[in-house]
C-alpha positions as CSV (number, residue, x, y, z in Angstrom):
1,M,-18.0,11.3,-56.0
2,T,-14.5,10.4,-54.7
3,T,-12.3,8.3,-57.0
4,V,-9.6,6.3,-55.4
5,A,-6.5,4.4,-56.4
6,L,-5.8,1.2,-54.4
7,Y,-2.1,0.4,-53.9
8,A,-1.1,-3.1,-52.6
9,R,2.5,-4.4,-52.3
10,V,4.4,-7.3,-51.0
11,S,8.1,-7.9,-51.3
12,T,9.4,-11.1,-52.9
13,K,11.1,-11.6,-49.5
14,D,7.7,-11.6,-47.6
15,K,7.3,-15.3,-47.2
16,G,3.7,-16.4,-47.1
17,Q,2.3,-12.9,-47.8
18,S,0.1,-12.0,-50.7
19,T,-1.4,-8.8,-52.0
20,E,-4.7,-10.7,-51.8
21,N,-4.5,-10.3,-48.1
22,Q,-4.6,-6.5,-48.6
23,L,-6.8,-6.0,-51.6
24,P,-10.2,-7.4,-50.3
25,E,-10.0,-5.1,-47.3
26,L,-9.1,-2.1,-49.4
27,R,-11.9,-2.8,-51.8
28,R,-14.3,-3.2,-48.9
29,F,-13.3,0.1,-47.4
30,A,-13.7,1.9,-50.7
31,Q,-17.2,0.3,-51.2
32,A,-18.3,1.1,-47.7
33,H,-17.4,4.8,-48.2
34,G,-19.0,5.0,-51.7
35,Y,-15.7,5.5,-53.4
36,T,-15.2,4.7,-57.1
37,V,-12.0,2.7,-57.7
38,Y,-10.1,4.1,-60.6
39,K,-7.4,1.4,-60.6
40,E,-5.6,-1.2,-58.5
41,Y,-1.8,-0.8,-58.5
42,V,-0.4,-4.2,-57.4
43,E,3.2,-4.8,-56.8
44,H,5.5,-7.7,-55.9
45,E,8.7,-5.8,-55.3
46,S,10.8,-4.4,-52.4
47,G,9.6,-1.1,-51.0
48,G,13.2,0.1,-50.5
49,T,13.2,2.1,-53.7
50,G,10.8,4.3,-55.5
51,K,11.8,2.7,-58.8
52,R,8.9,0.3,-58.8
53,S,6.8,0.1,-62.0
54,E,3.3,0.3,-60.4
55,F,4.5,2.9,-57.9
56,Q,5.7,5.0,-60.8
57,A,2.5,4.5,-62.7
58,L,0.5,5.5,-59.5
59,F,2.4,8.8,-59.3
60,A,2.1,9.5,-63.1
61,D,-1.7,9.1,-62.8
62,A,-1.8,11.1,-59.6
63,H,0.0,13.9,-61.4
64,L,-2.7,13.8,-64.0
65,R,-5.4,13.9,-61.2
66,R,-7.0,10.7,-62.4
67,F,-8.1,10.0,-58.9
68,D,-8.7,11.9,-55.7
69,L,-7.3,9.6,-53.1
70,V,-4.6,6.9,-52.7
71,L,-5.6,4.1,-50.3
72,F,-3.0,1.7,-49.1
73,W,-2.8,-1.0,-46.4
74,S,0.0,0.6,-44.3
75,L,2.9,3.0,-44.7
76,D,5.4,0.2,-44.9
77,R,3.4,-1.3,-47.8
78,F,3.5,2.1,-49.5
79,S,7.2,2.7,-49.1
80,R,10.2,1.5,-47.0
81,E,12.7,4.1,-48.1
82,G,12.8,5.8,-44.7
83,A,10.8,8.5,-43.0
84,L,11.8,11.5,-45.1
85,P,11.4,10.1,-48.6
86,T,8.1,8.5,-47.7
87,L,6.7,11.7,-46.2
88,Q,7.9,13.5,-49.3
89,Y,5.9,11.2,-51.5
90,L,2.8,12.0,-49.4
91,N,3.6,15.7,-49.6
92,Q,3.9,15.4,-53.4
93,L,0.5,13.7,-53.7
94,Q,-1.0,16.6,-51.7
95,G,0.7,19.1,-53.9
96,W,-1.2,17.6,-56.8
97,G,-4.4,17.7,-54.9
98,V,-4.5,14.0,-54.3
99,G,-5.2,12.8,-50.8
100,Y,-3.9,9.6,-49.1
101,K,-5.1,7.2,-46.4
102,S,-3.6,4.2,-44.7
103,L,-6.2,1.6,-43.9
104,T,-4.5,0.3,-40.8
105,E,-3.0,3.6,-39.5
106,Q,-5.7,6.1,-38.8
107,Y,-3.3,8.9,-38.1
108,L,-2.1,8.7,-41.7
109,D,-4.9,10.5,-43.4
110,S,-4.5,13.6,-45.5
111,V,-7.8,15.0,-44.3
112,G,-7.5,13.6,-40.7
113,L,-6.7,15.3,-37.4
114,F,-2.9,14.7,-37.8
115,Q,-2.5,16.3,-41.2
116,E,-0.7,19.4,-39.8
117,A,1.5,17.2,-37.6
118,I,2.6,15.2,-40.6
119,I,3.4,18.4,-42.6
120,S,5.4,19.7,-39.6
121,L,7.3,16.4,-39.3
122,L,8.1,16.5,-43.0
123,A,9.6,20.0,-42.7
124,T,11.6,19.1,-39.6
125,L,13.0,15.9,-41.2
126,A,13.9,17.8,-44.3
127,K,15.7,20.5,-42.3
128,Q,17.6,17.8,-40.3
129,E,18.6,16.0,-43.5
130,R,20.0,19.2,-45.0
131,I,22.0,19.9,-41.8
132,R,23.4,16.3,-41.7
133,L,24.4,16.5,-45.4
134,S,26.1,19.8,-44.8
135,E,27.9,18.4,-41.8
136,R,29.0,15.3,-43.7
137,T,30.3,17.5,-46.6
138,K,32.3,19.8,-44.2
139,A,33.7,16.8,-42.3
140,G,34.8,15.1,-45.5
141,M,36.5,18.3,-46.7
142,A,38.3,18.8,-43.4
143,R,39.6,15.2,-43.5
144,R,40.9,15.7,-47.0
145,R,42.7,18.9,-45.9
146,A,44.2,17.2,-42.9
147,E,45.5,14.3,-45.0
148,G,47.0,16.8,-47.5
149,L,44.7,15.6,-50.3
150,P,43.8,17.9,-53.2
151,M,40.3,19.5,-53.1
152,G,37.9,19.5,-56.0
153,P,37.4,16.9,-58.8
154,P,40.2,14.4,-59.4
155,V,43.0,15.5,-61.8
156,K,43.1,13.4,-65.1
157,S,46.2,11.5,-66.0
158,A,48.8,12.9,-68.4
159,A,47.8,10.3,-70.9
160,V,44.2,11.3,-70.9
161,I,45.1,15.0,-71.1
162,E,47.3,14.3,-74.1
163,Q,44.4,12.3,-75.8
164,I,42.2,15.3,-75.2
165,H,44.7,17.6,-76.9
166,E,45.3,15.3,-79.8
167,L,41.5,14.8,-80.5
168,K,40.9,18.6,-80.2
169,A,43.7,19.2,-82.7
170,G,42.0,16.7,-84.9
171,G,38.9,18.8,-85.0
172,F,36.7,16.8,-82.6
173,S,34.2,18.8,-80.6
174,N,34.3,18.7,-76.8
175,Y,31.1,16.6,-76.8
176,A,32.6,14.0,-79.2
177,I,35.8,13.8,-77.2
178,S,33.8,13.4,-73.9
179,K,31.9,10.4,-75.4
180,R,35.1,8.8,-76.9
181,L,37.0,9.1,-73.6
182,A,34.0,8.6,-71.3
183,I,34.6,11.8,-69.4
184,S,32.4,14.9,-69.0
185,A,32.4,17.6,-71.7
186,S,33.3,20.2,-69.0
187,T,36.4,18.2,-68.2
188,V,37.3,18.3,-71.9
189,A,36.7,22.0,-72.0
190,K,38.9,22.6,-68.9
191,Y,41.9,20.8,-70.3
192,S,41.5,22.2,-73.8
193,A,41.5,25.7,-72.4
194,A,44.6,24.9,-70.3
195,R,46.4,24.0,-73.6
196,T,45.5,27.2,-75.4
197,T,46.4,29.5,-72.5
């Protein structure tokens, strides 16, 4: 028997909307197909981030294979983070052996006719995102060079470097110095090494 998780979400900005508009239909669909409902994950938060309590709980339980299928009203109820992150969530579920289905979008079904098309779209979007990131990085570096700006991480002020040397001479570890000055331990190590050479 198939066990399903129901996910319903409305944003606090969605005036006049309620998850109670979604849940009865999701329950009806599950019952009509003989599914056992493991849990209802109900959220009243923006879908613009994955840092939603019920969304996180859903994925934690999916990872443990506590259900076979996630059923949601529509893709924009599931996530509004953009095409690539959303498709990556769906891909992650499938990687754990958990299917997904949108109640109102028949093409969004992990066992439907469009499964291969969705996987292909995910791969294409991921590739394009990598290309765009690489292009942005190269463009940023070229602009810095053209403006005569130094490359690499910013150089610390003479006062900070002197503090690093004083604390190091006082027997503090790189980690202790990094915490005290709110800088990385690698930065402390870099300037400590520069003093000893």
